[in-house]
C-alpha atoms as one frame of an Amber mdcrd trajectory, in Angstrom:
protein
 -23.172 -34.662  27.537 -22.573 -32.872  24.220 -19.321 -33.387  22.397 -17.473
 -30.840  20.238 -15.154 -31.877  17.501 -12.355 -29.981  15.754 -11.019 -31.139
  12.393  -7.688 -29.913  11.006  -8.087 -30.894   7.341  -5.189 -31.464   4.967
  -4.992 -33.102   1.586  -3.803 -36.477   2.920  -4.816 -36.771   6.590  -7.175
 -35.022   8.991  -6.386 -34.508  12.671  -9.382 -34.947  14.978  -9.987 -33.685
  18.500 -13.075 -34.446  20.651 -13.956 -32.367  23.724 -16.613 -32.832  26.333
 -17.335 -30.758  29.441 -14.232 -28.597  28.934 -11.816 -31.558  28.550 -10.370
 -33.438  25.593 -11.646 -36.988  25.663 -10.065 -38.299  22.425  -7.930 -37.222
  19.548  -6.471 -39.031  16.553  -5.887 -38.914  12.798  -7.455 -40.555   9.802
  -7.347 -40.201   5.971  -9.112 -37.123   4.613 -12.320 -38.925   3.654 -15.621
 -37.583   5.041 -17.147 -41.084   5.206 -14.313 -42.391   7.395 -14.475 -39.232
   9.518 -18.209 -39.650  10.025 -17.662 -43.220  11.250 -15.034 -42.043  13.760
 -17.301 -39.248  14.971 -20.159 -41.663  15.540 -17.796 -43.967  17.441 -15.998
 -41.442  19.642 -18.641 -38.632  19.828 -22.114 -40.166  19.592 -23.615 -36.942
  20.963 -21.735 -34.521  18.724 -23.049 -30.967  18.961 -20.657 -29.244  16.561
 -18.063 -30.470  14.054 -15.872 -27.485  13.148 -13.303 -27.151  10.369 -11.758
 -24.194   8.556 -12.356 -22.923   5.032 -10.052 -24.417   2.415  -9.909 -26.341
  -0.857 -11.732 -29.356   0.597 -14.275 -27.473   2.713 -17.203 -27.675   0.229
 -16.797 -31.443  -0.196 -16.338 -32.042   3.528 -19.366 -29.871   4.517 -21.825
 -31.506   2.168 -20.528 -35.052   2.717 -20.482 -34.777   6.522 -23.939 -33.176
   6.537 -25.264 -36.046   4.382 -23.802 -38.425   7.017 -25.781 -36.656   9.715
 -22.858 -34.821  11.342 -23.491 -31.228  12.512 -20.748 -29.788  10.285 -19.810
 -26.112  10.574 -17.270 -24.438   8.266 -15.627 -21.422   9.936 -13.608 -18.472
   8.673  -9.922 -19.533   8.522  -8.520 -16.027   9.064 -10.575 -15.614  12.247
  -9.570 -19.092  13.489  -5.905 -18.575  12.799  -5.697 -15.580  15.091  -6.602
 -17.936  17.950  -4.662 -20.977  16.744  -1.438 -18.968  16.352  -1.385 -18.367
  20.085  -0.337 -22.006  20.729   3.353 -22.558  21.519   3.779 -25.583  19.221
   2.159 -25.483  15.751   1.026 -29.041  14.975  -2.027 -30.532  13.258  -3.074
 -32.183  16.508  -2.872 -28.863  18.398  -4.784 -27.082  15.642  -7.541 -29.673
  15.824  -7.625 -29.268  19.601  -7.859 -25.473  19.211 -10.734 -25.808  16.721
 -12.534 -28.111  19.147 -12.155 -25.455  21.860 -13.562 -22.833  19.529 -16.489
 -25.159  18.800 -17.132 -25.663  22.520 -16.905 -21.967  23.329 -18.929 -20.934
  20.233 -16.221 -18.394  19.434 -16.106 -18.677  15.621 -17.456 -17.068  12.454
 -19.459 -19.625  10.417 -19.388 -19.184   6.680 -21.964 -20.108   4.129 -20.840
 -23.096   2.048 -21.961 -22.924  -1.544 -23.870 -25.767  -3.185 -22.229 -28.082
  -5.732 -24.345 -26.498  -8.511 -23.040 -23.050  -7.631 -19.483 -24.393  -7.527
 -19.941 -25.989 -10.942 -20.958 -22.600 -12.380 -17.963 -20.941 -10.729 -15.689
 -23.675 -12.149 -17.109 -23.094 -15.616 -16.455 -19.354 -15.412 -12.953 -19.879
 -14.011 -12.059 -22.445 -16.692 -13.193 -20.061 -19.434 -11.152 -17.173 -17.954
  -8.091 -19.417 -17.703  -8.360 -20.406 -21.350  -8.756 -16.777 -22.423  -5.695
 -15.786 -20.382  -3.660 -18.591 -21.996  -4.838 -17.448 -25.428  -3.731 -13.875
 -24.721  -0.336 -15.010 -23.426   0.278 -17.157 -26.516  -0.753 -14.318 -28.789
   1.635 -11.952 -27.040   4.402 -14.548 -27.204   3.954 -14.945 -30.971   3.973
 -11.195 -31.536   7.068 -10.754 -29.363   9.094 -13.491 -31.038   8.228 -12.313
 -34.544   9.047  -8.725 -33.655  12.610  -9.795 -32.814  13.042 -10.801 -36.469
  11.526  -7.623 -37.851   8.076  -9.164 -38.508   5.431  -6.845 -37.057   2.034
  -8.474 -36.801  -0.687  -5.869 -37.571  -3.476  -5.233 -35.108  -6.251  -7.824
 -35.230  -7.798 -10.670 -33.272  -9.176 -14.079 -34.080  -8.877 -15.215 -37.693
  -7.388 -11.875 -38.736  -4.489 -12.369 -36.322  -3.832 -15.956 -37.558  -3.965
 -14.870 -41.196  -1.449 -12.068 -40.614   0.962 -14.429 -38.841   0.809 -17.043
 -41.592   1.377 -14.434 -44.307   4.448 -13.051 -42.563   5.856 -16.575 -42.135
   5.543 -17.604 -45.766   9.275 -17.070 -46.520  10.540 -17.614 -43.000  10.910
 -21.429 -42.936  13.066 -21.681 -39.807  10.971 -19.250 -37.799   7.744 -20.858
 -38.990   8.827 -24.166 -37.393   8.815 -22.365 -34.050   5.775 -20.069 -34.410
   3.302 -22.399 -36.155   3.069 -24.858 -33.232   2.367 -21.879 -30.942  -0.263
 -20.670 -33.409  -1.889 -24.110 -33.505  -1.989 -24.196 -29.716  -3.454 -20.666
 -29.689  -6.171 -21.758 -32.134  -7.091 -24.863 -30.191  -7.350 -22.924 -26.868
  -9.686 -20.410 -28.491 -11.851 -23.261 -29.805 -12.126 -24.735 -26.285 -12.920
 -21.298 -24.835 -15.680 -20.894 -27.446 -17.188 -24.192 -26.250 -17.277 -22.938
 -22.683 -18.697 -19.621 -23.899 -21.658 -21.473 -25.450 -22.203 -23.410 -22.207
 -22.327 -20.124 -20.259 -24.728 -18.504 -22.725 -26.988 -21.582 -22.613 -27.001
 -21.472 -18.806 -27.871 -17.757 -18.903 -30.766 -18.311 -21.302 -32.260 -21.002
 -19.109 -32.259 -18.898 -15.966 -34.965 -16.266 -15.443 -32.835 -14.632 -12.727
 -29.948 -14.257 -15.113 -32.192 -12.678 -17.750 -33.498 -10.290 -15.070 -30.005
  -9.125 -14.080 -28.987  -8.657 -17.720 -31.482  -5.777 -17.950 -28.929  -3.770
 -15.995 -26.606  -1.711 -18.316 -23.140  -3.244 -18.447 -24.185  -6.597 -17.018
 -23.654  -9.446 -19.472 -24.254 -13.180 -19.260 -20.955 -13.976 -17.535 -21.347
 -11.328 -14.822 -24.995 -12.279 -14.188 -24.257 -16.012 -14.004 -21.285 -15.380
 -11.697 -23.347 -13.103  -9.446 -26.162 -15.646  -9.021 -23.635 -18.471  -8.340
 -22.070 -16.357  -5.595 -25.285 -15.077  -3.982 -27.336 -18.296  -4.558 -30.387
 -17.255  -2.552 -31.142 -13.538  -2.032 -32.417 -14.440   1.435 -28.830 -15.255
   2.466 -28.400 -11.525   3.008 -30.656  -9.652   5.408 -30.271  -6.359   3.512
 -29.143  -5.600  -0.015 -26.567  -3.087   1.295 -24.594  -5.857   3.015 -23.752
  -7.404  -0.381 -21.315  -4.565  -1.160 -19.396  -5.193   2.041 -19.492  -8.979
   1.492 -17.793  -8.504  -1.872 -15.115  -6.258  -0.407 -16.297  -3.096  -2.149
 -16.607  -0.939   0.983 -13.783   1.074   2.503 -11.935  -0.141   5.600 -12.010
   2.087   8.613  -9.301   2.601  11.275 -10.231   4.372  14.524  -8.056   4.618
  17.631  -8.295   7.551  19.995  -8.050  10.718  17.981  -7.125   8.849  14.808
 -10.087   8.115  12.558  -9.832   7.612   8.801 -11.141   5.480   5.956  -8.716
   3.464   3.797  -8.920   1.474   0.625 -11.682  -1.054  -0.044 -11.347  -4.234
   1.973 -11.093  -6.544  -1.083 -12.666  -9.381   0.883 -14.889 -11.995  -0.649
 -15.091 -13.150  -4.266 -12.188 -11.616  -6.239 -13.483 -12.761  -9.587 -16.982
 -11.377  -9.124 -15.616  -8.100  -7.732 -13.480  -7.734 -10.896 -16.476  -8.469
 -13.153 -18.583  -5.828 -11.384 -15.773  -3.314 -11.758 -15.616  -4.079 -15.502
 -19.382  -3.620 -15.683 -19.082  -0.253 -13.912 -16.329   0.790 -16.306 -18.539
  -0.110 -19.283 -21.451   1.838 -17.795 -19.338   4.951 -17.304 -17.492   4.899
 -20.656 -20.074   3.669 -23.177 -22.286   6.336 -24.855 -25.094   4.184 -26.215
 -28.667   4.905 -25.288 -28.939   1.654 -23.362 -26.393   2.821 -20.786 -28.202
   6.055 -19.977 -29.614   5.959 -16.465 -29.712   7.797 -13.145 -26.994   5.409
 -11.914 -24.644   6.466 -14.749 -25.316  10.144 -14.094 -24.510   9.667 -10.437
 -21.291   7.841 -11.353 -20.224  10.551 -13.807 -20.710  13.257 -11.193 -18.657
  11.191  -8.783 -15.930  10.828 -11.395 -15.595  14.577 -11.691 -15.157  14.875
  -7.938 -13.119  11.734  -7.029 -11.585  10.450 -10.231 -12.492   7.573 -12.540
 -11.233   4.606 -10.448 -12.971   5.601  -7.279 -16.142   6.356  -9.171 -15.982
   2.952 -10.884 -15.569   1.185  -7.513 -18.550   3.123  -6.119 -20.681   2.227
  -9.139 -19.612  -1.412  -8.867 -20.833  -1.440  -5.254 -24.114   0.151  -6.270
 -24.517  -2.496  -8.998 -23.965  -5.320  -6.459 -26.629  -3.859  -4.208 -29.105
  -3.046  -6.983 -28.791  -6.540  -8.480 -29.566  -8.130  -5.096 -32.618  -5.869
  -4.748 -33.796  -6.969  -8.201 -33.452 -10.636  -7.252 -35.506 -10.062  -4.100
 -38.281  -8.073  -5.779 -38.275  -9.663  -9.213 -38.388  -6.245 -10.867 -36.356
  -5.312 -13.907 -33.856  -2.447 -13.855 -35.464   1.017 -13.922 -33.071   3.537
 -15.591 -34.942   6.556 -14.302 -35.079   5.480 -10.616 -32.756   7.258  -8.245
 -29.825   5.295  -6.807 -31.280   5.422  -3.296 -34.614   4.120  -4.495 -32.876
   1.253  -6.330 -31.063   0.261  -3.156 -33.873   0.622  -0.608 -34.398  -3.127
   0.087
């Protein structure tokens, strides 16, 4: 008989439940180590059919490690699972594991695609760079705000210009300099570290033919292209290019009940960071006036802006960009500025 296993994973321990023929035959708990879990599964469920656990911080590690151990691991959508697990009277780890095992046995779950470690490394690189840039901006604003309190207005400028202005204003402010200069040193060091990560991203973009292909699209730079490929991984993961827009949460949500039927805001599901990058690319496309940005896509977006406003038009263009970039990855063709938007999205 086939066995079905549910794992309720936490940082320290993992609750395990094994079901067979509609009944629970064993449950227990062990440290959150995929190697130990694989040993327990082989011992208590030698004919394991499905090993189900929810998405979470450890899901990538668990999926790849359990799969390497020969376990039929399946990562399922946590929001979907919680709607079922919340129906239990007592919320415990053991009951959650039992509920996941029941979902595994019934086949009532939404499996998610787990990204490879290489893709996660790229995502980590982009996230680390963004974090450093945010810290740099916060420190710069803090320096400006503190100096403004004492009547020292730092002129506009970034990078070395900003640092030079700050040091010049602090020349006769000994007491204030003892406070600001450590902040300025930290700001400078963070920018140096961010520049190192920038070079790593640019090097990764230059080594990837797919990234170079996507960068032929107006508004798409190295960071957006690298992030897009890390999220999509293989174009064949999506049956149609149009589904990428919905996967990234760039399509409107719909509510229909009886005579009520309306569309709401975009769903905002999926990768928040990539969705933001595509929105920035759409904004660049709609606002820049260089010859490189001229295309049928831009003309379509500008007409939409006149009718719906800038933000809605930018969201629509971001969705078109997501779909077009997927089409390009599938066909291997560079961006065609003169092609109509429907032709670009036909795959």
